[in-house]
C-alpha positions in Angstrom: 23.0 52.4 -18.8 24.1 49.8 -17.2 21.2 46.7 -17.6 23.0 44.7 -16.1 22.2 43.0 -12.4 24.0 41.5 -9.9 21.4 38.8 -8.2 23.7 37.2 -6.5 23.4 40.5 -4.0 19.9 39.4 -3.4 20.6 36.3 -1.7 23.8 36.8 0.0 22.7 37.3 3.8 24.7 37.7 6.5 24.8 35.3 8.6 26.4 35.0 12.1 29.1 31.8 12.6 28.3 31.3 16.1 24.1 31.5 15.4 25.3 28.5 13.2 27.3 26.6 15.5 24.9 26.9 18.1 22.1 25.6 15.7 24.4 22.9 14.8 25.4 21.6 18.2 22.1 22.2 19.7 21.0 19.7 16.5 24.0 17.3 17.2 23.2 17.2 20.7 19.9 16.5 20.5 20.4 13.4 17.6 23.4 11.7 20.0 21.1 11.7 23.1 22.4 8.5 23.6 26.2 9.1 24.2 25.3 10.9 27.5 28.7 12.5 27.6 28.4 14.4 23.7 25.4 15.6 24.2 26.3 17.3 27.4 29.1 18.7 25.9 27.2 19.8 22.0 24.3 21.6 24.3 26.2 23.2 26.7 28.3 24.6 23.8 25.1 25.4 21.9 24.3 27.5 24.8 28.0 29.3 25.2 27.9 30.1 20.9 24.0 31.9 21.4 24.8 34.2 23.7 28.5 34.6 21.8 26.5 35.3 18.4 24.7 38.5 19.8 27.8 41.0 18.9 27.1 43.3 21.8 23.0 43.5 20.7 20.2 42.8 22.6 18.5 40.1 20.5 19.3 36.9 19.6 19.3 35.7 15.5 16.6 32.9 14.9 19.3 30.4 14.6 20.7 31.2 18.1 17.3 31.1 19.4 16.6 27.6 18.2 20.1 26.4 19.1 19.6 27.5 22.9 16.5 25.3 22.8 17.6 22.6 21.3 20.8 22.4 23.8 18.5 23.0 27.0 16.6 20.0 26.1 19.2 17.6 25.5 21.3 18.9 28.6 18.3 18.9 31.0 17.3 15.3 28.9 20.4 13.7 29.5 20.4 14.6 33.0 16.4 13.9 33.5 17.4 10.3 32.3 20.6 9.7 34.5 18.6 10.6 37.3 15.7 8.2 36.7 18.3 5.1 35.8 19.8 5.6 38.8 16.6 6.3 41.2 15.0 2.9 39.7 18.4 0.3 39.1 17.9 -0.9 42.1 13.8 -1.9 42.0 15.2 -2.8 38.4 17.3 -5.7 39.3 15.0 -7.2 41.4 12.8 -7.9 38.2 14.0 -11.8 36.9 13.5 -11.4 34.0 15.3 -7.9 34.0 18.2 -8.7 35.9 19.0 -11.6 33.2 18.9 -9.1 30.2 20.7 -6.9 31.8 23.5 -9.7 33.3 24.1 -11.0 29.5 24.7 -7.5 28.6 27.4 -6.6 31.1 29.2 -10.5 30.7 29.3 -9.8 26.9 30.4 -6.5 27.1 33.0 -7.1 30.0 33.8 -10.5 28.9 33.1 -12.8 31.9 30.6 -12.9 35.3 29.7 -9.3 36.2 28.1 -9.1 39.8 25.7 -6.4 39.2 25.7 -5.7 43.5 28.8 -4.9 43.1 29.8 -3.4 39.7 26.5 -0.5 40.3 27.9 -0.5 43.8 24.4 -1.7 45.0 24.9 -3.3 48.6 21.4 -2.1 50.1 18.8 -0.8 48.0 17.0 1.5 51.0 20.2 3.2 51.5 21.0 3.6 47.7 19.8 7.1 47.3 21.7 9.0 50.3 24.6 6.7 49.1 24.2 7.9 45.3 23.6 12.0 46.6 26.3 11.9 49.4 
């Protein structure tokens, strides 16, 4: 009688590669939240990979669920951040302290004297939101 037992079979859990990819993309999307484009791309990929991980079944793996949650948080968070900054930018540029900080950052980044209204396309703050979306 063979008394040997292969313990490796106990820990050999089948993993779904799309579920793991979904989790990885969702986690990296949240970590790279400040990089707007990368976060949206990775968050979208996390959601896509999660649905691809089903393999014809109706249930999602746990990694896929977490990937969908992380990807959704990243995508919605980026869009909310962009909308917030575009709606509040004209009002924030009226504050002299904030305006000086933004002016200094833009001058250092682009080299030279940058006209903030011209750079951001703000000519009339009352009409700013209408021009932004139409």
